[in-house]
C-alpha positions as MATLAB code, in Angstrom:
seq = 'MSQQLPFRFGSEVYTWFMSNSGQTHQGRLGHMIEVIAKAGFTGIQPIFTWMGDLQDPDLLEAKLKEQGIQLAALALALDWNEAEETEREREVADHAIRVAQRFPGAIINTVQIPTGRHNIEERQKRLVNIVNTVSRRAAEKGVPCSYHPNSPHTSIIRTEEDYKIVLEGLDASVTGWTPDVGHIINGGMDPLTKMKEYQSLINHVHYKDWDGNPEFTLMGKGKVDLLGVTQWLKDINYKGWIICEDEGEEALEDPDFVTLHDGKWIQQELVPALR';
ca = [
     -14.466    0.190   -8.732;
     -16.721   -2.832   -9.310;
     -14.275   -5.072  -11.173;
     -11.961   -7.106   -8.943;
      -8.482   -5.827   -9.708;
      -5.092   -6.710   -8.198;
      -4.141   -3.026   -7.832;
      -5.774    0.018   -6.229;
      -6.282    3.572   -7.468;
      -5.240    6.593   -5.454;
      -4.645   10.296   -6.005;
      -1.634   12.567   -5.596;
      -2.055   16.056   -4.157;
       0.216   17.664   -6.766;
      -2.935   18.671   -8.657;
      -3.687   21.141   -5.857;
      -0.036   22.115   -5.439;
       0.249   23.288   -9.068;
      -2.961   25.341   -9.040;
      -2.931   29.121   -9.413;
      -4.337   29.267   -5.903;
      -1.770   26.762   -4.648;
      -0.933   28.795   -1.579;
      -4.642   28.786   -0.724;
      -4.440   25.008   -0.523;
      -1.328   24.996    1.694;
      -2.112   23.036    4.836;
      -5.479   21.885    3.445;
      -4.636   18.194    3.241;
      -7.828   17.376    5.125;
      -9.866   18.928    2.305;
      -7.843   17.011   -0.280;
      -8.507   13.722    1.521;
     -12.248   14.488    1.488;
     -12.277   15.241   -2.258;
     -10.180   12.161   -3.049;
     -12.647    9.981   -1.109;
     -15.607   11.619   -2.900;
     -13.912   10.853   -6.237;
     -13.926    7.134   -5.422;
     -10.204    6.715   -4.833;
      -9.034    4.596   -1.911;
      -5.543    6.018   -1.341;
      -3.630    9.268   -1.230;
      -0.048   10.358   -1.851;
       0.648   13.728   -0.214;
       3.760   15.847   -0.753;
       5.472   15.423    2.610;
       6.688   19.006    2.991;
       3.192   20.287    2.197;
       1.148   18.367    4.759;
       0.764   21.066    7.408;
      -0.616   19.839   10.739;
      -1.293   16.410    9.225;
       2.427   15.623    9.376;
       1.352   14.571   12.876;
       0.715   10.814   12.421;
      -2.136   10.825   14.966;
      -4.014   13.594   13.153;
      -3.287   12.044    9.756;
      -4.481    8.611   10.820;
      -7.706   10.028   12.252;
      -8.526   11.971    9.075;
      -7.725    9.035    6.798;
      -9.917    6.702    8.878;
     -12.751    9.244    8.844;
     -12.776    9.240    5.028;
     -11.896    5.563    4.467;
      -8.647    6.444    2.697;
      -5.253    4.716    2.996;
      -1.867    6.400    2.954;
      -0.476    4.934   -0.272;
       2.780    6.885   -0.267;
       4.535   10.063    0.787;
       6.176   12.146   -1.943;
       9.641   13.072   -0.699;
      10.709   15.835   -3.099;
      14.108   17.409   -2.376;
      16.961   19.051   -4.325;
      19.624   16.355   -3.791;
      22.318   18.173   -5.750;
      25.288   17.700   -3.429;
      27.629   14.719   -3.138;
      25.714   13.692    0.010;
      22.441   14.755    1.607;
      22.528   18.171    3.233;
      21.719   18.280    6.932;
      18.248   19.629    6.193;
      17.591   17.011    3.494;
      18.500   14.232    5.888;
      16.267   15.683    8.614;
      13.284   15.909    6.232;
      13.863   12.395    4.872;
      14.135   10.878    8.341;
      10.985   12.696    9.448;
       9.109   11.288    6.436;
      10.375    7.786    7.240;
       9.138    8.117   10.837;
       5.675    9.150    9.645;
       5.530    6.330    7.075;
       6.383    3.789    9.771;
       2.971    4.451   11.309;
       1.259    3.305    8.102;
       2.495   -0.182    7.143;
       3.010   -0.547    3.401;
       3.096    3.203    2.715;
       5.896    3.974    0.269;
       8.449    6.771    0.414;
       8.319    8.062   -3.166;
      11.649    9.778   -3.778;
      11.695   12.530   -6.411;
      14.291   15.159   -7.232;
      13.218   18.790   -7.650;
      14.519   19.743  -11.126;
      17.113   22.542  -11.179;
      18.805   22.192  -14.584;
      20.838   19.749  -16.686;
      24.257   21.278  -15.987;
      27.078   18.951  -14.846;
      24.656   16.146  -15.622;
      26.876   13.062  -15.359;
      28.176   13.972  -11.917;
      24.747   15.032  -10.683;
      23.148   11.797  -11.896;
      25.753    9.840   -9.900;
      25.016   11.976   -6.851;
      21.272   11.471   -7.249;
      21.594    7.690   -7.498;
      23.831    7.623   -4.429;
      21.452    9.721   -2.347;
      18.295    7.861   -3.444;
      19.974    4.567   -2.530;
      21.173    5.994    0.794;
      17.720    7.278    1.766;
      16.119    4.016    0.640;
      18.519    1.948    2.748;
      17.703    3.978    5.865;
      14.004    3.543    5.150;
      14.401   -0.206    4.564;
      16.092   -0.524    7.951;
      12.894    0.914    9.454;
      10.650   -1.409    7.424;
       9.522    1.321    5.009;
       9.496    0.537    1.249;
      10.759    3.106   -1.260;
      10.237    3.847   -4.951;
      12.062    6.340   -7.157;
      10.018    8.698   -9.385;
      11.695   10.330  -12.434;
      10.166   13.471  -13.927;
      10.334   15.305  -17.249;
      10.698   19.100  -17.068;
      13.466   20.365  -19.339;
      15.424   21.144  -16.170;
      15.273   17.509  -14.996;
      18.354   15.265  -15.104;
      16.164   12.156  -15.547;
      13.893   12.860  -18.541;
      15.388   11.054  -21.605;
      15.891    7.408  -22.484;
      19.621    7.732  -21.832;
      18.925    9.321  -18.433;
      16.572    6.472  -17.502;
      19.170    3.836  -18.339;
      21.849    5.508  -16.220;
      19.659    6.221  -13.210;
      17.344    3.188  -13.140;
      20.211    0.756  -13.615;
      22.064    2.469  -10.779;
      19.273    1.959   -8.248;
      19.816   -0.550   -5.449;
      16.887   -2.837   -6.248;
      17.170   -4.495   -2.834;
      15.899   -1.292   -1.161;
      14.033    0.735   -3.793;
      11.776    0.203   -6.750;
      10.815    2.476   -9.620;
       7.652    4.524  -10.107;
       6.945    4.787  -13.828;
       4.977    7.974  -14.443;
       3.393    7.378  -17.831;
       3.002   11.092  -18.577;
       6.605   11.899  -17.752;
       7.831    8.929  -19.811;
       6.009   10.023  -22.974;
       6.978   13.655  -22.324;
      10.608   12.496  -22.363;
      10.179   10.963  -25.816;
       9.600    7.326  -24.819;
       6.688    4.894  -25.050;
       5.333    4.272  -21.529;
       4.413    0.606  -21.911;
       7.669   -0.273  -23.690;
       9.696    1.349  -20.917;
       7.616   -0.292  -18.210;
       8.135   -3.725  -19.766;
      11.892   -3.071  -20.017;
      12.207   -2.354  -16.295;
       9.236   -4.399  -15.072;
      11.218   -5.991  -12.240;
      11.719   -2.582  -10.610;
       8.083   -1.441  -10.637;
       6.483   -1.199   -7.187;
       4.411    1.980   -7.587;
       2.818    3.663  -10.640;
       1.763    7.236  -11.506;
      -0.827    8.151  -14.131;
      -1.254   11.433  -15.978;
      -2.263   12.104  -19.567;
      -0.292   13.955  -22.264;
      -1.144   15.554  -25.587;
       2.088   17.400  -26.391;
       0.289   20.741  -26.441;
       2.702   21.540  -24.968;
       2.628   18.773  -22.365;
      -0.082   17.371  -20.090;
      -3.860   17.256  -20.427;
      -6.919   16.111  -18.489;
      -6.955   12.357  -17.924;
      -8.600   10.510  -20.790;
      -8.175   13.415  -23.211;
      -4.587   12.747  -24.319;
      -2.372   10.313  -26.162;
      -1.199    8.023  -23.353;
      -2.563    4.502  -23.833;
      -3.881    4.332  -20.286;
      -6.102    1.366  -21.141;
      -3.180   -0.585  -22.619;
      -0.966    0.150  -19.622;
      -3.721   -0.727  -17.146;
      -4.531   -3.956  -18.993;
      -0.849   -4.937  -18.870;
      -0.661   -4.192  -15.145;
      -3.712   -6.390  -14.650;
      -2.247   -9.151  -16.817;
       1.026   -9.234  -14.814;
      -0.990   -9.157  -11.564;
       0.584   -5.906  -10.370;
      -0.506   -5.513   -6.748;
       0.616   -1.970   -5.921;
      -0.985    1.451   -6.213;
      -1.813    3.416   -9.340;
      -1.679    7.057   -8.288;
      -3.358    9.713  -10.448;
      -1.325   12.921  -10.611;
      -3.247   15.048  -13.084;
      -1.314   18.004  -14.472;
      -3.849   19.067  -17.087;
      -4.458   22.801  -17.599;
      -7.755   22.562  -15.706;
      -5.839   21.732  -12.507;
      -4.485   25.280  -12.520;
      -7.985   26.624  -11.881;
     -10.055   23.858  -10.298;
      -8.104   20.961   -8.775;
     -11.225   19.637   -7.011;
     -12.999   19.276  -10.369;
      -9.981   17.546  -11.908;
      -9.753   15.004   -9.084;
     -13.475   14.240   -9.264;
     -13.233   13.937  -13.057;
     -10.329   11.493  -12.836;
     -12.130    9.261  -10.352;
     -15.265    9.228  -12.499;
     -13.279    8.551  -15.686;
     -11.477    5.614  -14.096;
     -14.678    4.072  -12.766;
     -16.887    4.693  -15.817;
     -14.435    4.518  -18.737;
     -11.156    2.820  -17.852;
     -12.078   -0.080  -15.577;
     -15.117   -1.265  -17.604;
     -12.925   -1.447  -20.724;
     -10.499   -3.931  -19.119;
     -10.688   -7.535  -20.221;
];
């Protein structure tokens, strides 16, 4: 990335996770780090429960250093449907916090696994409570957090009304918000408008593209104004990570290709178009 920018671009490993051969990629975080480096990204956001042997901070640090990649964030994706964390959920969260402590600045990116919109008001309250609780424990250990909504039809945080309830319930002293531009537009909202509305909460950003056919598409091929969003982030001097989490159809078959494409598109199309 030749242009001097206040933010950095990284990649999320969900592209591999969603592939038809997803189980083939289980425990292959080392390979993902290599491809992400080859694509020109400088950071990675792995799914914590999918890291295999590289949950070991020593092994993770060695592999990241080998490839010149930083740990931007850990995706902490759990059910969080009860009034409080389950014993297992707390154990996984605390393990993720311990790993993140080894990598100063790495964010715990909290995300709920969608399981349906039943009993939605009560479950939204429970989600807010648990996200705040996890974020407070992380903050006590010096680890920053950011909450990531998503947009499947089974998600309790996909519409404008959902965003208002959940985002305004977050404890901003311990967690920020990760706007995912693809999930925002997939939930019927304009990404940049929503980002401006809750600008004070933003401390991490996810990019994917969307064409409504039925949902996501290869980055640069859809309807998300990625240039407009990126220009705005530059204009406000946003200093965090922009993490590419491509969910285009091609990722089902060839996640390596998709990651390399996204890095090339950012370097050759997106960044040069910035003012």
